FIKOLZA-1660 file (N, C-alpha, C; in steps of 0.1 Angstrom, whole numbers, plus 5000, padded with zeros to 4 digits):
% residues 212
   i   px   py   pz ch aa at
   1 6678 0238 9869  A  M  N
   1 6669 0249 9866  A  M CA
   1 6659 0246 9855  A  M  C
   2 6646 0247 9858  A  H  N
   2 6637 0244 9848  A  H CA
   2 6635 0255 9838  A  H  C
   3 6634 0250 9825  A  K  N
   3 6632 0260 9815  A  K CA
   3 6617 0264 9814  A  K  C
   4 6614 0277 9812  A  R  N
   4 6600 0281 9811  A  R CA
   4 6595 0277 9797  A  R  C
   5 6583 0271 9798  A  K  N
   5 6577 0268 9785  A  K CA
   5 6571 0280 9778  A  K  C
   6 6576 0282 9766  A  I  N
   6 6571 0294 9759  A  I CA
   6 6559 0289 9751  A  I  C
   7 6547 0296 9754  A  S  N
   7 6535 0292 9747  A  S CA
   7 6535 0298 9733  A  S  C
   8 6531 0289 9724  A  K  N
   8 6531 0293 9710  A  K CA
   8 6518 0302 9707  A  K  C
   9 6520 0313 9701  A  K  N
   9 6509 0321 9697  A  K CA
   9 6500 0315 9687  A  K  C
  10 6487 0316 9689  A  K  N
  10 6478 0310 9679  A  K CA
  10 6476 0320 9668  A  K  C
  11 6475 0314 9656  A  N  N
  11 6473 0323 9645  A  N CA
  11 6458 0327 9644  A  N  C
  12 6455 0335 9634  A  W  N
  12 6441 0341 9634  A  W CA
  12 6430 0330 9633  A  W  C
  13 6432 0320 9625  A  K  N
  13 6422 0310 9623  A  K CA
  13 6420 0302 9636  A  K  C
  14 6431 0300 9643  A  E  N
  14 6430 0292 9656  A  E CA
  14 6423 0300 9667  A  E  C
  15 6423 0313 9666  A  R  N
  15 6417 0322 9676  A  R CA
  15 6402 0323 9674  A  R  C
  16 6397 0320 9662  A  Q  N
  16 6383 0321 9660  A  Q CA
  16 6375 0311 9668  A  Q  C
  17 6364 0315 9674  A  T  N
  17 6356 0306 9682  A  T CA
  17 6349 0296 9672  A  T  C
  18 6348 0284 9676  A  K  N
  18 6341 0274 9668  A  K CA
  18 6326 0276 9668  A  K  C
  19 6320 0275 9656  A  P  N
  19 6306 0278 9655  A  P CA
  19 6298 0267 9663  A  P  C
  20 6287 0271 9668  A  R  N
  20 6279 0261 9675  A  R CA
  20 6272 0252 9665  A  R  C
  21 6271 0240 9668  A  R  N
  21 6265 0230 9659  A  R CA
  21 6250 0229 9663  A  R  C
  22 6242 0231 9653  A  R  N
  22 6227 0229 9656  A  R CA
  22 6224 0214 9655  A  R  C
  23 6215 0210 9663  A  P  N
  23 6211 0196 9663  A  P CA
  23 6205 0192 9649  A  P  C
  24 6209 0181 9643  A  K  N
  24 6204 0177 9630  A  K CA
  24 6189 0175 9630  A  K  C
  25 6184 0171 9641  A  G  N
  25 6169 0169 9642  A  G CA
  25 6162 0181 9640  A  G  C
  26 6166 0192 9646  A  K  N
  26 6159 0205 9645  A  K CA
  26 6160 0210 9630  A  K  C
  27 6172 0208 9624  A  I  N
  27 6173 0213 9610  A  I CA
  27 6164 0205 9601  A  I  C
  28 6163 0192 9603  A  L  N
  28 6154 0184 9595  A  L CA
  28 6139 0188 9597  A  L  C
  29 6135 0190 9609  A  I  N
  29 6121 0195 9612  A  I CA
  29 6118 0208 9606  A  I  C
  30 6128 0217 9607  A  G  N
  30 6126 0230 9600  A  G CA
  30 6125 0229 9585  A  G  C
  31 6133 0221 9579  A  A  N
  31 6132 0219 9565  A  A CA
  31 6119 0213 9560  A  A  C
  32 6114 0203 9568  A  C  N
  32 6101 0197 9565  A  C CA
  32 6090 0207 9566  A  C  C
  33 6090 0215 9577  A  L  N
  33 6080 0225 9579  A  L CA
  33 6079 0235 9567  A  L  C
  34 6091 0240 9563  A  A  N
  34 6092 0249 9552  A  A CA
  34 6087 0243 9539  A  A  C
  35 6090 0230 9537  A  A  N
  35 6085 0223 9525  A  A CA
  35 6070 0222 9525  A  A  C
  36 6065 0219 9537  A  S  N
  36 6050 0217 9538  A  S CA
  36 6043 0230 9536  A  S  C
  37 6048 0241 9541  A  I  N
  37 6042 0254 9538  A  I CA
  37 6043 0257 9523  A  I  C
  38 6054 0254 9517  A  F  N
  38 6055 0257 9503  A  F CA
  38 6046 0249 9495  A  F  C
  39 6044 0236 9498  A  V  N
  39 6035 0228 9490  A  V CA
  39 6021 0232 9492  A  V  C
  40 6017 0235 9505  A  A  N
  40 6003 0239 9508  A  A CA
  40 6000 0252 9501  A  A  C
  41 6010 0262 9500  A  Y  N
  41 6007 0274 9493  A  Y CA
  41 6006 0272 9478  A  Y  C
  42 6014 0263 9473  A  G  N
  42 6013 0260 9459  A  G CA
  42 6000 0254 9455  A  G  C
  43 5995 0244 9464  A  A  N
  43 5982 0238 9461  A  A CA
  43 5971 0248 9462  A  A  C
  44 5972 0257 9472  A  W  N
  44 5961 0268 9473  A  W CA
  44 5961 0277 9461  A  W  C
  45 5973 0281 9456  A  Q  N
  45 5974 0289 9444  A  Q CA
  45 5968 0282 9432  A  Q  C
  46 5971 0269 9431  A  Y  N
  46 5967 0261 9420  A  Y CA
  46 5952 0260 9420  A  Y  C
  47 5946 0258 9432  A  S  N
  47 5931 0256 9433  A  S CA
  47 5924 0269 9429  A  S  C
  48 5930 0280 9431  A  L  N
  48 5924 0293 9426  A  L CA
  48 5924 0294 9411  A  L  C
  49 5933 0287 9404  A  Q  N
  49 5934 0288 9390  A  Q CA
  49 5924 0279 9383  A  Q  C
  50 5919 0269 9389  A  L  N
  50 5911 0259 9383  A  L CA
  50 5897 0265 9379  A  L  C
  51 5892 0260 9367  A  P  N
  51 5878 0264 9363  A  P CA
  51 5868 0261 9374  A  P  C
  52 5858 0269 9375  A  P  N
  52 5847 0266 9385  A  P CA
  52 5838 0255 9380  A  P  C
  53 5831 0249 9389  A  T  N
  53 5821 0238 9386  A  T CA
  53 5808 0244 9381  A  T  C
  54 5803 0239 9370  A  I  N
  54 5790 0244 9365  A  I CA
  54 5781 0232 9363  A  I  C
  55 5768 0235 9363  A  G  N
  55 5758 0225 9361  A  G CA
  55 5758 0215 9372  A  G  C
  56 5755 0202 9368  A  G  N
  56 5755 0191 9378  A  G CA
  56 5742 0184 9380  A  G  C
  57 5731 0189 9375  A  E  N
  57 5718 0182 9377  A  E CA
  57 5717 0172 9365  A  E  C
  58 5710 0161 9368  A  T  N
  58 5708 0151 9358  A  T CA
  58 5693 0149 9358  A  T  C
  59 5687 0151 9346  A  N  N
  59 5673 0149 9344  A  N CA
  59 5670 0140 9332  A  N  C
  60 5662 0130 9334  A  N  N
  60 5658 0121 9323  A  N CA
  60 5643 0117 9324  A  N  C
  61 5635 0121 9315  A  P  N
  61 5638 0128 9302  A  P CA
  61 5641 0143 9304  A  P  C
  62 5647 0149 9294  A  L  N
  62 5649 0163 9294  A  L CA
  62 5636 0171 9292  A  L  C
  63 5636 0183 9297  A  P  N
  63 5624 0191 9295  A  P CA
  63 5620 0193 9280  A  P  C
  64 5608 0194 9278  A  K  N
  64 5603 0196 9264  A  K CA
  64 5597 0210 9263  A  K  C
  65 5596 0215 9251  A  G  N
  65 5590 0228 9249  A  G CA
  65 5601 0238 9245  A  G  C
  66 5597 0251 9245  A  S  N
  66 5605 0262 9241  A  S CA
  66 5618 0263 9249  A  S  C
  67 5629 0266 9243  A  T  N
  67 5642 0267 9249  A  T CA
  67 5642 0280 9257  A  T  C
  68 5648 0280 9269  A  P  N
  68 5650 0293 9276  A  P CA
  68 5658 0303 9268  A  P  C
  69 5653 0315 9266  A  S  N
  69 5661 0325 9259  A  S CA
  69 5670 0332 9268  A  S  C
  70 5680 0338 9263  A  F  N
  70 5690 0346 9271  A  F CA
  70 5697 0356 9263  A  F  C
  71 5703 0366 9269  A  S  N
  71 5711 0376 9263  A  S CA
  71 5725 0374 9269  A  S  C
  72 5735 0377 9260  A  L  N
  72 5749 0376 9265  A  L CA
  72 5757 0386 9257  A  L  C
  73 5765 0393 9265  A  R  N
  73 5774 0403 9258  A  R CA
  73 5787 0397 9255  A  R  C
  74 5790 0397 9242  A  D  N
  74 5803 0390 9237  A  D CA
  74 5815 0399 9240  A  D  C
  75 5827 0394 9237  A  L  N
  75 5839 0400 9241  A  L CA
  75 5841 0413 9233  A  L  C
  76 5834 0416 9223  A  N  N
  76 5834 0428 9216  A  N CA
  76 5825 0439 9221  A  N  C
  77 5817 0435 9231  A  G  N
  77 5807 0444 9237  A  G CA
  77 5794 0444 9231  A  G  C
  78 5792 0435 9221  A  T  N
  78 5779 0434 9214  A  T CA
  78 5769 0425 9221  A  T  C
  79 5757 0429 9223  A  L  N
  79 5747 0421 9230  A  L CA
  79 5741 0411 9220  A  L  C
  80 5742 0398 9224  A  F  N
  80 5737 0387 9217  A  F CA
  80 5724 0382 9223  A  F  C
  81 5714 0381 9215  A  S  N
  81 5701 0375 9221  A  S CA
  81 5698 0362 9214  A  S  C
  82 5696 0352 9221  A  L  N
  82 5694 0339 9215  A  L CA
  82 5680 0338 9207  A  L  C
  83 5671 0346 9212  A  E  N
  83 5657 0345 9206  A  E CA
  83 5658 0351 9192  A  E  C
  84 5667 0360 9189  A  Q  N
  84 5668 0366 9176  A  Q CA
  84 5671 0355 9165  A  Q  C
  85 5676 0344 9169  A  F  N
  85 5680 0333 9160  A  F CA
  85 5671 0321 9160  A  F  C
  86 5658 0324 9164  A  S  N
  86 5649 0313 9167  A  S CA
  86 5645 0305 9154  A  S  C
  87 5648 0310 9142  A  E  N
  87 5645 0303 9130  A  E CA
  87 5657 0297 9124  A  E  C
  88 5668 0296 9132  A  K  N
  88 5680 0289 9128  A  K CA
  88 5683 0277 9137  A  K  C
  89 5692 0269 9133  A  V  N
  89 5697 0259 9142  A  V CA
  89 5708 0266 9151  A  V  C
  90 5707 0264 9164  A  I  N
  90 5716 0271 9173  A  I CA
  90 5724 0261 9180  A  I  C
  91 5737 0263 9181  A  V  N
  91 5747 0255 9189  A  V CA
  91 5751 0263 9201  A  V  C
  92 5748 0258 9213  A  V  N
  92 5752 0264 9225  A  V CA
  92 5762 0256 9233  A  V  C
  93 5774 0262 9236  A  H  N
  93 5785 0254 9243  A  H CA
  93 5787 0261 9256  A  H  C
  94 5788 0253 9267  A  F  N
  94 5791 0258 9280  A  F CA
  94 5805 0254 9284  A  F  C
  95 5812 0264 9289  A  M  N
  95 5827 0263 9291  A  M CA
  95 5831 0270 9304  A  M  C
  96 5836 0263 9314  A  A  N
  96 5841 0269 9326  A  A CA
  96 5856 0273 9324  A  A  C
  97 5860 0284 9329  A  V  N
  97 5874 0289 9326  A  V CA
  97 5880 0293 9340  A  V  C
  98 5892 0289 9342  A  G  N
  98 5900 0292 9354  A  G CA
  98 5905 0307 9354  A  G  C
  99 5911 0310 9365  A  C  N
  99 5916 0324 9367  A  C CA
  99 5927 0328 9357  A  C  C
 100 5935 0319 9353  A  G  N
 100 5946 0322 9344  A  G CA
 100 5942 0318 9329  A  G  C
 101 5930 0315 9327  A  G  N
 101 5926 0311 9313  A  G CA
 101 5926 0296 9311  A  G  C
 102 5927 0288 9322  A  Q  N
 102 5927 0274 9321  A  Q CA
 102 5913 0268 9318  A  Q  C
 103 5913 0258 9309  A  I  N
 103 5901 0251 9306  A  I CA
 103 5904 0236 9307  A  I  C
 104 5894 0228 9310  A  Y  N
 104 5896 0213 9311  A  Y CA
 104 5897 0208 9297  A  Y  C
 105 5903 0196 9296  A  S  N
 105 5906 0190 9283  A  S CA
 105 5893 0188 9274  A  S  C
 106 5882 0186 9280  A  I  N
 106 5870 0184 9272  A  I CA
 106 5867 0197 9264  A  I  C
 107 5869 0209 9270  A  N  N
 107 5867 0221 9262  A  N CA
 107 5878 0224 9252  A  N  C
 108 5890 0219 9254  A  D  N
 108 5900 0220 9244  A  D CA
 108 5896 0212 9232  A  D  C
 109 5890 0200 9234  A  Y  N
 109 5885 0192 9223  A  Y CA
 109 5872 0198 9217  A  Y  C
 110 5863 0202 9225  A  Q  N
 110 5850 0208 9220  A  Q CA
 110 5853 0220 9211  A  Q  C
 111 5861 0229 9216  A  L  N
 111 5864 0241 9208  A  L CA
 111 5870 0238 9194  A  L  C
 112 5879 0228 9194  A  K  N
 112 5884 0224 9181  A  K CA
 112 5874 0218 9171  A  K  C
 113 5865 0210 9177  A  Q  N
 113 5854 0205 9169  A  Q CA
 113 5844 0216 9164  A  Q  C
 114 5841 0225 9173  A  L  N
 114 5832 0236 9170  A  L CA
 114 5838 0245 9159  A  L  C
 115 5851 0247 9159  A  K  N
 115 5858 0254 9149  A  K CA
 115 5856 0248 9135  A  K  C
 116 5857 0235 9135  A  N  N
 116 5855 0228 9122  A  N CA
 116 5840 0229 9117  A  N  C
 117 5831 0228 9127  A  V  N
 117 5817 0229 9124  A  V CA
 117 5814 0243 9118  A  V  C
 118 5819 0253 9125  A  C  N
 118 5816 0267 9121  A  C CA
 118 5822 0270 9107  A  C  C
 119 5834 0264 9104  A  N  N
 119 5840 0266 9091  A  N CA
 119 5831 0262 9080  A  N  C
 120 5823 0251 9082  A  S  N
 120 5815 0245 9072  A  S CA
 120 5800 0249 9072  A  S  C
 121 5796 0256 9083  A  H  N
 121 5782 0259 9084  A  H CA
 121 5779 0274 9087  A  H  C
 122 5787 0281 9094  A  C  N
 122 5784 0294 9099  A  C CA
 122 5781 0305 9088  A  C  C
 123 5789 0304 9077  A  S  N
 123 5788 0314 9067  A  S CA
 123 5778 0312 9056  A  S  C
 124 5774 0299 9054  A  N  N
 124 5766 0296 9043  A  N CA
 124 5753 0288 9046  A  N  C
 125 5750 0286 9059  A  K  N
 125 5738 0279 9063  A  K CA
 125 5732 0287 9075  A  K  C
 126 5718 0285 9077  A  P  N
 126 5712 0291 9088  A  P CA
 126 5715 0285 9101  A  P  C
 127 5728 0287 9105  A  V  N
 127 5733 0281 9118  A  V CA
 127 5740 0292 9125  A  V  C
 128 5738 0293 9138  A  T  N
 128 5745 0302 9147  A  T CA
 128 5751 0295 9159  A  T  C
 129 5762 0300 9164  A  M  N
 129 5768 0293 9175  A  M CA
 129 5772 0303 9186  A  M  C
 130 5772 0298 9198  A  V  N
 130 5776 0307 9210  A  V CA
 130 5782 0298 9220  A  V  C
 131 5793 0303 9226  A  T  N
 131 5800 0297 9237  A  T CA
 131 5797 0305 9249  A  T  C
 132 5791 0299 9259  A  V  N
 132 5788 0306 9272  A  V CA
 132 5799 0302 9282  A  V  C
 133 5808 0312 9284  A  A  N
 133 5819 0309 9293  A  A CA
 133 5814 0312 9308  A  A  C
 134 5820 0305 9317  A  V  N
 134 5818 0308 9331  A  V CA
 134 5831 0311 9337  A  V  C
 135 5834 0324 9338  A  A  N
 135 5847 0329 9343  A  A CA
 135 5845 0338 9355  A  A  C
 136 5848 0333 9367  A  T  N
 136 5844 0340 9379  A  T CA
 136 5856 0349 9384  A  T  C
 137 5867 0348 9378  A  C  N
 137 5878 0357 9381  A  C CA
 137 5878 0370 9373  A  C  C
 138 5882 0381 9378  A  P  N
 138 5880 0394 9370  A  P CA
 138 5889 0395 9358  A  P  C
 139 5901 0388 9358  A  K  N
 139 5910 0389 9347  A  K CA
 139 5913 0376 9339  A  K  C
 140 5902 0368 9338  A  T  N
 140 5903 0356 9330  A  T CA
 140 5906 0360 9315  A  T  C
 141 5915 0353 9309  A  E  N
 141 5919 0356 9296  A  E CA
 141 5911 0350 9285  A  E  C
 142 5898 0354 9284  A  L  N
 142 5889 0349 9274  A  L CA
 142 5893 0353 9260  A  L  C
 143 5899 0365 9259  A  T  N
 143 5903 0370 9245  A  T CA
 143 5914 0361 9240  A  T  C
 144 5923 0356 9249  A  R  N
 144 5934 0347 9245  A  R CA
 144 5929 0334 9240  A  R  C
 145 5919 0329 9247  A  I  N
 145 5912 0316 9243  A  I CA
 145 5906 0318 9229  A  I  C
 146 5899 0329 9227  A  R  N
 146 5893 0332 9214  A  R CA
 146 5903 0332 9203  A  R  C
 147 5914 0338 9206  A  T  N
 147 5925 0338 9195  A  T CA
 147 5931 0325 9193  A  T  C
 148 5935 0318 9204  A  N  N
 148 5942 0305 9203  A  N CA
 148 5933 0294 9195  A  N  C
 149 5920 0295 9197  A  Y  N
 149 5912 0285 9191  A  Y CA
 149 5905 0290 9178  A  Y  C
 150 5908 0302 9174  A  G  N
 150 5902 0307 9162  A  G CA
 150 5887 0308 9163  A  G  C
 151 5881 0312 9175  A  V  N
 151 5867 0314 9177  A  V CA
 151 5862 0326 9169  A  V  C
 152 5853 0323 9159  A  T  N
 152 5847 0334 9151  A  T CA
 152 5832 0335 9155  A  T  C
 153 5827 0327 9164  A  W  N
 153 5813 0328 9168  A  W CA
 153 5812 0336 9181  A  W  C
 154 5800 0337 9186  A  V  N
 154 5798 0345 9198  A  V CA
 154 5805 0339 9211  A  V  C
 155 5813 0346 9218  A  L  N
 155 5819 0341 9230  A  L CA
 155 5817 0352 9241  A  L  C
 156 5810 0349 9252  A  G  N
 156 5808 0358 9263  A  G CA
 156 5808 0351 9276  A  G  C
 157 5809 0359 9287  A  N  N
 157 5810 0354 9300  A  N CA
 157 5796 0356 9307  A  N  C
 158 5791 0344 9312  A  D  N
 158 5778 0344 9319  A  D CA
 158 5779 0351 9332  A  D  C
 159 5792 0352 9338  A  Y  N
 159 5794 0358 9351  A  Y CA
 159 5798 0373 9350  A  Y  C
 160 5797 0379 9339  A  D  N
 160 5801 0393 9338  A  D CA
 160 5793 0402 9347  A  D  C
 161 5781 0398 9351  A  D  N
 161 5773 0406 9360  A  D CA
 161 5773 0399 9374  A  D  C
 162 5782 0390 9376  A  E  N
 162 5784 0382 9389  A  E CA
 162 5771 0374 9392  A  E  C
 163 5765 0370 9381  A  K  N
 163 5753 0360 9382  A  K CA
 163 5755 0349 9372  A  K  C
 164 5749 0338 9374  A  L  N
 164 5749 0327 9364  A  L CA
 164 5735 0325 9359  A  L  C
 165 5730 0335 9353  A  D  N
 165 5716 0335 9348  A  D CA
 165 5714 0323 9338  A  D  C
 166 5724 0322 9328  A  I  N
 166 5722 0313 9317  A  I CA
 166 5724 0299 9322  A  I  C
 167 5735 0296 9330  A  V  N
 167 5737 0283 9335  A  V CA
 167 5725 0278 9343  A  V  C
 168 5720 0287 9352  A  N  N
 168 5709 0283 9361  A  N CA
 168 5697 0280 9352  A  N  C
 169 5695 0288 9341  A  A  N
 169 5683 0285 9333  A  A CA
 169 5684 0272 9326  A  A  C
 170 5696 0267 9324  A  Y  N
 170 5698 0255 9316  A  Y CA
 170 5701 0243 9325  A  Y  C
 171 5701 0244 9338  A  K  N
 171 5705 0233 9347  A  K CA
 171 5696 0221 9344  A  K  C
 172 5683 0223 9342  A  S  N
 172 5673 0212 9340  A  S CA
 172 5676 0204 9327  A  S  C
 173 5685 0209 9319  A  Y  N
 173 5689 0202 9307  A  Y CA
 173 5702 0193 9309  A  Y  C
 174 5705 0191 9322  A  S  N
 174 5716 0183 9325  A  S CA
 174 5730 0187 9320  A  S  C
 175 5732 0200 9320  A  I  N
 175 5745 0206 9315  A  I CA
 175 5756 0204 9325  A  I  C
 176 5768 0202 9319  A  Y  N
 176 5780 0202 9327  A  Y CA
 176 5790 0210 9320  A  Y  C
 177 5802 0211 9325  A  D  N
 177 5813 0218 9318  A  D CA
 177 5816 0211 9305  A  D  C
 178 5816 0218 9294  A  G  N
 178 5819 0212 9281  A  G CA
 178 5806 0207 9274  A  G  C
 179 5794 0209 9280  A  T  N
 179 5782 0204 9273  A  T CA
 179 5779 0213 9261  A  T  C
 180 5774 0206 9250  A  I  N
 180 5770 0213 9238  A  I CA
 180 5755 0209 9236  A  I  C
 181 5747 0219 9233  A  L  N
 181 5733 0217 9230  A  L CA
 181 5730 0221 9216  A  L  C
 182 5721 0214 9210  A  L  N
 182 5716 0217 9196  A  L CA
 182 5701 0222 9198  A  L  C
 183 5698 0233 9193  A  I  N
 183 5685 0239 9194  A  I CA
 183 5679 0239 9179  A  I  C
 184 5668 0233 9177  A  D  N
 184 5662 0233 9163  A  D CA
 184 5656 0246 9159  A  D  C
 185 5651 0246 9147  A  K  N
 185 5645 0259 9142  A  K CA
 185 5632 0262 9148  A  K  C
 186 5626 0253 9155  A  A  N
 186 5613 0256 9163  A  A CA
 186 5617 0261 9177  A  A  C
 187 5629 0263 9180  A  F  N
 187 5634 0268 9193  A  F CA
 187 5632 0258 9204  A  F  C
 188 5634 0245 9201  A  N  N
 188 5634 0235 9211  A  N CA
 188 5648 0228 9212  A  N  C
 189 5652 0224 9224  A  V  N
 189 5664 0217 9226  A  V CA
 189 5663 0203 9219  A  V  C
 190 5671 0200 9210  A  D  N
 190 5670 0188 9202  A  D CA
 190 5680 0177 9208  A  D  C
 191 5692 0181 9210  A  K  N
 191 5703 0172 9215  A  K CA
 191 5711 0179 9226  A  K  C
 192 5715 0171 9236  A  V  N
 192 5724 0175 9246  A  V CA
 192 5736 0166 9247  A  V  C
 193 5748 0171 9244  A  Y  N
 193 5760 0163 9244  A  Y CA
 193 5768 0167 9256  A  Y  C
 194 5768 0158 9266  A  T  N
 194 5776 0161 9278  A  T CA
 194 5790 0155 9278  A  T  C
 195 5793 0147 9268  A  E  N
 195 5806 0141 9266  A  E CA
 195 5812 0147 9253  A  E  C
 196 5825 0145 9251  A  A  N
 196 5832 0150 9239  A  A CA
 196 5824 0145 9226  A  A  C
 197 5822 0153 9217  A  V  N
 197 5815 0150 9205  A  V CA
 197 5823 0155 9193  A  V  C
 198 5823 0147 9182  A  T  N
 198 5831 0150 9170  A  T CA
 198 5824 0160 9162  A  T  C
 199 5831 0167 9153  A  A  N
 199 5826 0177 9144  A  A CA
 199 5817 0169 9134  A  A  C
 200 5820 0157 9130  A  E  N
 200 5812 0149 9121  A  E CA
 200 5798 0146 9127  A  E  C
 201 5798 0143 9139  A  T  N
 201 5785 0140 9146  A  T CA
 201 5776 0152 9147  A  T  C
 202 5782 0163 9151  A  L  N
 202 5775 0176 9152  A  L CA
 202 5770 0180 9138  A  L  C
 203 5779 0180 9128  A  S  N
 203 5775 0184 9115  A  S CA
 203 5764 0176 9109  A  S  C
 204 5764 0163 9112  A  S  N
 204 5754 0154 9106  A  S CA
 204 5740 0157 9112  A  S  C
 205 5740 0159 9126  A  R  N
 205 5727 0162 9132  A  R CA
 205 5722 0176 9128  A  R  C
 206 5731 0186 9126  A  I  N
 206 5727 0199 9122  A  I CA
 206 5721 0199 9108  A  I  C
 207 5727 0191 9099  A  N  N
 207 5722 0189 9086  A  N CA
 207 5708 0183 9086  A  N  C
 208 5706 0173 9095  A  Q  N
 208 5692 0167 9096  A  Q CA
 208 5682 0178 9100  A  Q  C
 209 5686 0186 9110  A  L  N
 209 5677 0196 9115  A  L CA
 209 5674 0207 9104  A  L  C
 210 5684 0209 9095  A  L  N
 210 5682 0218 9084  A  L CA
 210 5674 0212 9073  A  L  C
 211 5673 0199 9073  A  G  N
 211 5666 0192 9062  A  G CA
 211 5675 0191 9050  A  G  C
 212 5688 0190 9052  A  V  N
 212 5698 0189 9041  A  V CA
 212 5700 0174 9038  A  V  C
% end
């Protein structure tokens, strides 16, 4: 007489259905796709933060004669008019600013040099300075830049009216981002520095224009 085989009851773990295995190729493709989307989104976001391009024309020789005048409202709301300072030496600095307050390294350098120049000239010599910012985003942190670099001279945004009146007026002077212009007491552009320039070089030329 054959003995009946008694089946052993499966415990809880053994009764669970085994999970379906997904093909490794599909998992890899999905991971790569997600990574690509993430990188593309990050690059798009970063591009939105970068400072805009300004200037770009190259003229040699530069235009002669009276400097284009302009008005600019500074961060305090005060209206600055370049023509009011026509009997002084005027320093004009052009600076593009990104959406989060980013500036390129040339402006980091120029602002530090301008601070040194202003410390030695702005309060005791007929010299005035203005930084014309180009900030096309509505919430660019110009106030933070002013504080971080100790800017005591005029700082305003050329794009506050959604126009680039000042930049366009000075394109013929071969301006770029970071350009510094020196305007003499006869209201003519004397020097255009499109590259990084030291405080010593600026101060030396300013003193020559002042006859010091």
